[in-house]
N, C-alpha and C positions, 0 to 999 in steps of 0.2 A: 573664425566666422562660420565655416562649414558645420562644425559641431553645433553652432547656435541654431542654425536652420534645421538640423536634423532633431535636435533636442525639442525645439517647438513643434516640429511636424509630428513626433511621437505622441505628444499631449493632444494636439488638435485632431488628429486621425482618430485616435482612441475615444475622444470625447464625442466626436460626431458619429461614430459607429455605436457608441454606447446609447445616445439619444435616439438614434433610429431604432435600436432594439427595444428601448423602453416604450417609445410611442407606438410603434407598428407591431411589436411582438409581445408586448407586456412583460418583458423581462425586467423584474424589479430588483434582481440580484446583481446586475451588472455594475451599477454604480458602488453598492457596497463591496463588491469584489475589487473594484479599481481602487477605492479608498483603503482597504486593507492592504492591498499590494503596496500602496506608498509607505505605510508603516513598516510592513515586513521587510521591503528592499532597503529602506534607510537604515533599519536595524542590521541588516546583512552587510551593507556597506561599512558601518562602523566596525561590526565583528571581523570583517576582512582586514580592515586597517589595524585593528588591534592584534589580530593574529599575525600580521606581518611585522609588528614591532620587534618581537624577540628575533626573528629571523633576519630582518633587516639589520638590527643591531649586531648580531653574530657576523654576518657576511661583509658588512662594511668595516667592521673591525678587523677581519681577517685581510680584506683588500687594504686597509691602512698599513698593515704590516707588510704585505707585498710591495705596497708603494714605496715604503721607506727602505725596504730590503732590496729594492732594484729589480724585482722580478718582473714587475709590469713594463718597465722600461726595455728589459731583455725582449719581452713579447713584442712590444712595439717595434723594435728594430727588425726583428725576424719577419714581422708581417708587413713591414713598411712598403715593400715592392706591390703587393696586391692591394693594401689599403689606400695606397697613393693613387691607384687607379679607379677604385670604387669610391674612395671618399677624398676627391682631390682637393677639397677646401680644408682638409686636416694637415697641419704641418707634419712633415716626415719625422718619425720617431716621437711623435707625441704620446704620453702614457695613455691617452684615451683609446688608442687601438689595441692595447693589451686589455683594457676593460671590455671592449667590445668583443674581442676573441673569447675571454672567459665566459661572457653572457651567452654567445652563440653556442659554445661548447656545452654549457650547462643545459641549453634548451634541447640540443640534439641528443643528449643523454636522458632526457625527460626529467631533469631535476629542477622542477618549477620553483621549489622553495629557494634553491640557490640562484636561479636565473633572474628572477625578479630584483632582488637587491643589487646583483651585479649589473643588471641593466639600468637601475636607477643611478648607481655610481657614474656609468658611462654618461648618462643624460646630463649629470651635474658637470661632468668635465666638458662635455660639448658645449654647455651652456656658458662655460667660462670663455670659449672661443666666439661666442655669439654677440655680434656688435648691436643687434636689436633684440633685447631681452624678452620681448613680448611676441616674437615672430620665429617660427621654426626654421632652422638653416637646412640646406641641402643634406649635410651629413646626419642630422637629427632625423630627417625623413627617411633616408636610405636605411639607417639603423633601425628605425621603427618598423619599417616594412619587412626587413628581415627578421623581426620578432613576430610580426602578425602572420607571416606565411607559415610560421609554425614548423619549421624543419626539425622532425623528431626521429631518431633512429631506433629509439627502443620504447615503443608504447605499452609499456608494462600494465599500466592501470586499466586500459582498455582490454587487454587480454584476461586480467583478473576478473572484470565484470562479466566477461563472456563465460569464463569458467563457472562463476557463481550462478549464472543463469542457464546452465546446462548444456552449454555448447559441446558438441562431440570432439571438436578440435579447436580450442580456443585461440590457437595462434594461427589459424588459417588466413587471418586478416593482416598478418605481419608484413608480408611482401607488398599486397596492394596498398596498405597505409604509407610504406616507405615510398612507393612510386608516386603516390598522389601528393605527398607532401613535398617531395623534391620537385615536381612540376609547378606546385604552388610557389615554392621559393625561387626557383629559376624564372618564373613569370614575374615575380615581384622585382627581381633584379632588373630584369629587361624593361618593365614598365617605368621604373623609377629612372632607369638610366636614359630612357627616351625623354621623359619629363625635364631631367637635368642635363641632358645632352652630354652624357658621358660615353665615350667611345669604348665599347666592349671588344672590338675587333683588333686586339693587340696580343702580342705573344704571351705576356703575363697572364691576362685574364682567359684567354683560350686555354692555356695550360692548366690554369687553376680550376676553371670550370670542367674542363675535360677530366682533370684528376678526381674532381668530386664524383663525377659520373662514374669513372672507374671504382672509386672507393665504395660507392652504393652498390655497384654490381658485385663486388667482392663480398660485401656484407650480405647481400641477398644470397649469394651462393654459400657462403660459409654457414649462415642460419638455417638455410633450406636443407643442410646435411644433418641437422640436429633434430631430435624428437621434442615434443611439447615441454617435458620437464627439464631437459637439458637446456633448452632455449631459454625458459624463464629464469632458471638458476644462473645461467651465463650472463643474461642481459642485466639482472639485478645486481650480480657480483661485480661485474665490470664497472658499472655506474657508480656504486658505493666505494670500490677501491680507488678509482680515479679521483673521486670527491675527497677521500681521506689523503690521498698522496698530494693533491693540491694544498690542502690545509698545512700538512707537514712541510711541504717544500717552502711554503711561505714563511712559515716560523723558522725553519733552518736558515733560510736566507736572511731573515731579519737578524738571527743570533751572529751569522757570519759578518754582517754589516756592523755589529755591535750596537744594534738598535735595541732600545728598551721595549721588547715586544708586548709587554702587558700594558705599559702606558700607551703604546701606539694602538692596541686593540681598544682600549677605553676611548681613545680619541675618536677612532671611527665609529664605534658603537653609539657614541652620543649623537652622531650625525644620522643614524638609523633611526632614532627615536624621533628627532625633529622631522625627518622625511615622512615617517608614517603618519605623524599628526597632519602634516601639510596636504596630504592627498585625501584626507576624509571628505572635504566638501566636494571634490570632483567626482569621487565614487559615488557619493549620495546622489548627485545630480544625475549621472548616467544610469545608475541602477534603478532608480525611481521611475525614470522615463521609460525603460525597458519593461519594468513590471506592469505599469499602467497600460502600455501597448499590448502586452500579452493578456492581461485580465479583460481587456474590452472585447477580445475575440478577434483582433486584427490579424493576428499570426494565422489562425485557423482560416480565415477568409482567404488570405493571401496563398495559402497551400491548395485550397479548393480552386481557386482561380487558375493556378498553374496546371493543376490537373485537367480542368475543363479545356484549357487552351492546347494542352498537349495532345488530348483525346480528339479535339475538334481538327487538329492538324493530322491526325491519322498516326501519332506516335504512340510508342510503348509507353504505358504509365506505370508500370512496376516500380519505378524508382521514386513516385510521388510520395509514397508512405513514409519514406526516410527523410523527405525534405525538411520537416520541422527541426532536425537536428542541423542540417545545413544552414537553414535560415537563422537559428537561434545562436550558432557558434560565434558569428562576429559580435553578438551582443552580450552573451552571458555564457561563461565556461560551464557554470553549474547548471544553468538553464538547459544547455545543449546536452550535458550529461544525463540530465533528467529524461530529455526527449529520446536519447540513445537507449536508455534502459527501458522507457516505455515503448519504443519500437520493438525491442527483443522480447519483451514481455507479451506484447500483443500479437506479433507475428511469428515469434520464435527466435531463438539465438542463431539458429542455423539457416534461417529463411534469408531469401535475397534482400528483403528490406532491413531485417536485422543486421546482416553483414555490412550492407551500404551505409547504414546509420554509424556504425563503427568507423568506417573509412572516412565518412564525413567528420567524425569527432576528432580523428588523428591528422587530418590533412591540412588543417588551418589552425590559427589560434583566435583569441578573442580580441578582434581589432579595436572595437570601441572601448573596451576595458583598458587595453594597453595604451590607447590614446589618452584616456582619462588619467591613468596613474602615471604614465611616463611624462607626458606634457605638463600635467597638473603638478608633478614633483618640482618643476622649474618654472612654474607660472606662465607657461606658453599660452597665449590667447588665440593667435593667428596660425592656423595649421597648414596653410597653403595647399599642396597637393597630396598631402599625407593620407587623407581619408581616400581620395580617388585611387591612389596607387594600392593601399592596404585592401580596398574592396575588390580592386581588379585582380590582385593576387588571390583573394579568397574564391573569386568566381572561377579562375583558373583551376584552383584546387577542387572545387565542387564539380566542374566538368570533367576534370580528370578522373576523380572519384567514380562518377557515374560510368564513364567509359571503362575504367579498369574493372568495376564490379561486374559489369556486363561480360567483360572478357573472361574473368575468373569464374564467376558464379552464376552468370545468366544462361 
């Protein structure tokens, strides 16, 4: 229901702004631009789905081998104490906890192509536990918020963009991004727990969250000892080695259990194809609405409004130039990436705005895209508090990114 209101609002706001620009400013290009964006974004949505088909087939095939080989069940048992607190509605030892862990691990390593199919697999398993098939359950929402908060330990793509655009030290945003994305994820867990009345003040959760804080601190210290080249090589190598180890471990587990791994892979791969086809209409709907909103100039007006408000209150407006990246990130990953590149090109890769746009890009994930894809894959219509919690996590990430950027680069 919330997505319905947001979707309608995008179109109505864009139409009103375009009409005002046409009548009072004589802008005859705004409506053609909006119509062109509908065709362009619908094509993009289809291409994204088409591009996901092969990756989904691969990873759902691998997951099927792991499922039949018992790996997912082992992970579920290991994580049961933590997940029983964070996802109290999931039965203890259910295989979905293993799938959720695999998805979160892939996201943390920046392996987007692996994370999405693993996440869709987890969402399908959660749907099996759902008594109301058109309404999101509490575990679905908690899982989705963990994805939208975008906890990433290795933002390699952002560092590559900075290097291409002439940054003197492309890795100087590594620690700020790590801190900002951790704040976003922690906030997402807290906000969702408040909505769902989950008690986080217990020994298991305190030890888990405290351990995560310690792990982040150790990673920050470890990578901080490396130079730029070593950091890039290490982060890329660790991610790829872990990914290949997962694939081999699943295959070996399947062989040990005397599973026909080839047939199991084919069975899972078929699910990947049908899932990719099923999400096309949901992606088209959300991306077209975002494209029209952008083309009307509504995003630019929103940024200028924020700048005027901050200036009127006597605040520092240095961060406003990077805001388009923050505002676009919940709507479109590629759009936010374009805004980030534009900010670095316009202001300089080593400028405050350029660096802050990179931190924005790495601190959260594409909330509405994830909502459309994950909920669309299992035909969820009523999202309950998923949008609110996802956007609150995004807001926490944005605020943290601004504060951290001023601390490191201001």
